C-alpha positions as CSV (number, residue, x, y, z in Angstrom):
1,M,-162.6,-107.5,-77.9
2,I,-162.3,-111.3,-77.9
3,H,-161.5,-113.2,-74.8
4,L,-159.8,-116.6,-75.3
5,D,-161.0,-119.5,-73.3
6,T,-158.4,-122.0,-72.1
7,S,-159.5,-124.7,-74.6
8,F,-159.3,-122.3,-77.5
9,L,-155.8,-121.1,-76.5
10,I,-154.5,-124.6,-76.1
11,R,-155.8,-125.6,-79.5
12,A,-154.6,-122.4,-81.2
13,L,-151.1,-123.2,-80.1
14,A,-151.3,-126.3,-82.3
15,S,-150.0,-125.2,-85.7
16,G,-152.5,-125.9,-88.5
17,S,-155.6,-126.2,-86.2
18,Q,-158.8,-124.4,-86.9
19,E,-158.2,-122.3,-83.8
20,D,-154.7,-121.4,-85.1
21,A,-156.3,-120.2,-88.3
22,R,-158.9,-118.2,-86.6
23,L,-156.4,-116.7,-84.2
24,R,-154.1,-115.6,-87.1
25,E,-157.2,-114.1,-88.8
26,W,-158.0,-112.0,-85.7
27,I,-154.4,-110.9,-85.3
28,G,-154.2,-109.9,-89.0
29,A,-157.4,-107.9,-88.5
30,N,-155.9,-106.2,-85.4
31,E,-158.8,-107.6,-83.3
32,P,-158.1,-106.9,-79.6
33,L,-157.5,-110.2,-77.8
34,G,-157.5,-110.9,-74.1
35,M,-158.2,-113.5,-71.5
36,S,-159.6,-113.6,-68.0
37,T,-157.1,-114.2,-65.3
38,V,-159.3,-117.2,-64.4
39,A,-158.8,-118.8,-67.8
40,W,-155.1,-117.8,-67.7
41,A,-154.7,-119.6,-64.4
42,E,-156.4,-122.7,-65.9
43,F,-154.0,-122.5,-68.8
44,L,-151.0,-122.3,-66.5
45,C,-152.1,-125.5,-64.8
46,G,-150.9,-127.2,-68.0
47,P,-149.0,-129.1,-68.8
48,V,-147.5,-126.2,-70.7
49,D,-143.9,-125.8,-71.7
50,Q,-141.9,-122.6,-71.8
51,A,-142.1,-122.2,-75.5
52,A,-145.9,-122.4,-75.5
53,L,-146.1,-120.1,-72.5
54,S,-144.0,-117.5,-74.3
55,V,-146.2,-117.6,-77.4
56,A,-149.4,-117.5,-75.3
57,S,-148.1,-114.5,-73.4
58,M,-147.5,-112.6,-76.7
59,V,-150.9,-113.6,-78.1
60,V,-152.9,-112.7,-75.0
61,G,-152.8,-108.9,-74.9
62,Q,-154.8,-108.2,-71.9
63,Q,-155.5,-110.4,-68.9
64,S,-158.7,-109.2,-67.3
65,P,-159.1,-109.6,-63.5
66,F,-162.0,-111.3,-61.9
67,T,-163.8,-108.4,-60.3
68,E,-166.7,-108.0,-57.9
69,E,-169.0,-107.1,-60.8
70,A,-167.9,-110.4,-62.5
71,A,-168.6,-112.3,-59.3
72,F,-172.2,-111.1,-59.3
73,I,-172.5,-112.0,-62.9
74,A,-170.9,-115.4,-62.4
75,A,-173.4,-116.2,-59.6
76,R,-176.3,-115.2,-61.9
77,L,-174.9,-117.5,-64.6
78,F,-174.4,-120.4,-62.2
79,N,-177.8,-120.1,-60.6
80,G,-179.6,-119.4,-63.9
81,S,-178.0,-122.2,-65.8
82,G,-179.0,-125.0,-63.4
83,R,-176.3,-124.9,-60.7
84,R,-174.3,-127.6,-62.4
85,R,-171.4,-129.1,-60.5
86,G,-168.0,-128.3,-62.0
87,T,-169.2,-125.3,-64.1
88,M,-168.2,-122.4,-61.8
89,I,-164.9,-121.7,-63.7
90,D,-166.8,-121.5,-67.0
91,C,-169.3,-119.1,-65.2
92,M,-166.4,-117.0,-64.0
93,I,-164.7,-116.9,-67.5
94,A,-168.1,-116.0,-69.1
95,A,-168.9,-113.4,-66.5
96,T,-165.5,-111.6,-67.0
97,A,-166.3,-111.4,-70.8
98,I,-169.8,-110.2,-70.2
99,A,-168.6,-107.5,-67.8
100,E,-166.1,-106.3,-70.5
101,E,-168.6,-106.7,-73.4
102,A,-166.2,-109.2,-75.0
103,A,-167.0,-112.3,-77.0
104,V,-165.6,-115.6,-75.9
105,A,-163.6,-117.8,-78.3
106,T,-163.8,-121.4,-77.0
107,G,-162.9,-124.9,-78.2
108,N,-165.9,-126.1,-76.2
109,P,-168.9,-124.1,-77.4
110,D,-171.3,-126.4,-75.6
111,D,-169.8,-125.3,-72.3
112,F,-170.6,-121.6,-73.0
113,S,-173.6,-121.6,-75.3
114,R,-176.0,-121.8,-72.3
115,F,-174.7,-118.3,-71.2
116,E,-175.8,-116.6,-74.4
117,A,-179.3,-116.1,-72.9
118,F,-177.5,-114.0,-70.2
119,G,-175.7,-111.8,-72.7
120,L,-172.5,-113.7,-73.6
121,A,-171.4,-113.5,-77.2
122,L,-169.4,-116.4,-78.7
123,A,-166.7,-115.5,-81.3
């Protein structure tokens, strides 16, 4: 399972981008794709037009809720990675993936690489 981060999904919707190519590869290989509801909400904040929303809805097979387990993991990530202002959403997205044993595909690997020490896999 691969969870898409908001930045990856936005870039994947741009035809010909690296992310578009990777996404097509995963779809061709029948790799299960999903996204946390936290990342989905971030994506919906847009700007996003109806055409992009339709494509994104087809690509994102499963939207995973932010659970109580993920909340505990997110707090561990936040506290363990330096309690940096403005990073809680990344912690929540990473925590949802960790809880589901999914890798995260992101356009901003620097935002998520610090969570690898806590069990996050990057795709």
